[in-house]
C-alpha positions as CSV (number, residue, x, y, z in Angstrom):
1,M,0.3,0.0,0.1
2,Q,1.5,3.5,-0.9
3,T,1.9,6.0,1.8
4,E,-0.3,8.4,0.0
5,D,-3.1,6.1,1.1
6,M,-2.1,6.3,4.9
7,I,-1.6,8.9,7.6
8,A,1.3,8.7,10.2
9,A,0.1,7.2,12.9
10,D,2.7,10.1,15.2
11,E,0.4,13.0,13.6
12,F,-2.5,10.9,14.3
13,C,-1.8,11.0,17.7
14,I,-0.5,14.3,18.0
15,H,-4.2,15.5,16.8
16,H,-6.1,13.7,18.5
17,H,-4.1,13.9,21.8
18,I,-2.9,10.0,22.4
19,D,-0.3,8.1,23.0
20,L,1.0,5.9,19.9
21,S,0.8,2.5,22.7
22,F,-3.3,2.9,22.2
23,L,-2.9,2.2,18.7
24,Y,-0.9,-0.2,19.1
25,S,-3.1,-1.8,21.6
26,L,-5.5,-1.7,19.0
27,N,-3.8,-3.4,16.5
28,E,-2.7,-6.0,18.9
29,S,-6.6,-6.5,19.5
30,G,-7.7,-6.8,15.9
31,L,-9.3,-3.5,15.9
32,I,-7.5,-1.7,12.7
33,E,-4.4,-2.4,10.9
34,I,-1.4,0.0,10.9
35,S,1.8,-0.5,9.0
36,R,5.4,0.1,9.3
37,I,7.5,1.6,6.2
38,E,10.9,2.3,6.8
39,E,10.6,2.8,10.7
40,K,7.6,4.7,10.4
41,I,4.0,3.4,11.7
42,F,1.2,4.4,9.4
43,V,-2.6,3.7,9.4
44,P,-5.0,3.0,6.2
45,T,-6.7,6.1,5.9
46,N,-9.7,3.6,5.0
47,Q,-9.7,3.0,8.6
48,L,-9.6,6.7,9.9
49,Q,-13.3,6.9,10.6
50,H,-13.7,3.5,12.5
51,L,-10.5,4.8,14.6
52,E,-12.0,8.4,15.2
53,K,-14.5,6.3,16.8
54,L,-12.8,4.0,18.5
55,V,-10.3,7.4,19.8
56,R,-13.8,8.9,21.2
57,L,-14.9,6.0,22.9
58,Y,-11.6,5.9,25.1
59,N,-11.4,9.7,25.3
60,E,-14.6,11.4,25.6
61,M,-16.4,8.3,27.2
62,D,-13.4,7.2,29.4
63,I,-13.9,3.6,27.9
64,N,-11.1,0.9,28.3
65,L,-9.4,-1.0,25.4
66,E,-11.6,-4.2,26.9
67,G,-14.8,-2.2,26.8
68,I,-14.0,-1.0,23.3
69,E,-13.8,-4.4,22.2
70,A,-16.9,-5.5,23.1
71,I,-18.6,-2.6,22.4
72,T,-17.4,-3.2,18.2
73,W,-18.3,-6.6,18.7
74,L,-21.7,-5.8,19.5
75,L,-22.1,-2.8,16.4
76,Q,-21.2,-5.3,14.6
77,R,-23.4,-8.0,15.7
78,V,-26.4,-5.3,15.6
79,K,-25.0,-4.4,11.7
80,E,-25.7,-8.4,10.5
81,M,-28.7,-8.5,12.1
82,Q,-30.3,-5.5,10.6
83,Q,-28.9,-6.7,7.3
84,Q,-30.3,-10.2,8.0
85,I,-33.2,-8.0,8.5
86,T,-33.4,-6.3,5.6
87,T,-32.8,-9.5,3.2
88,L,-36.0,-11.1,5.4
89,S,-38.0,-8.4,4.3
90,N,-37.3,-8.0,0.8
91,R,-38.1,-11.7,0.4
92,L,-41.2,-11.2,2.6
93,A,-42.2,-8.4,0.1
94,M,-41.7,-11.0,-2.4
95,Y,-44.7,-13.1,-0.9
96,E,-47.1,-10.4,-0.3
């Protein structure tokens, strides 16, 4: 992946007033992906919206990493269930 499609992790951390270790923790738990290019850490731009959401949970709501993992899992389950409801509603509409 090109560095044009990424943002430097240290710049992101400075802008959002977080420690780089928080990004490492999110990466270790599988919530985000980070890349190392020439000894510098980058975050793909397609993950920025999700990452900013996680940072807000951490900073503004004071939720720890385990809580963020649980919230992320629950939100993913809700999204999957909403998609399933939409699919079932569409199938039901065909029979009405």
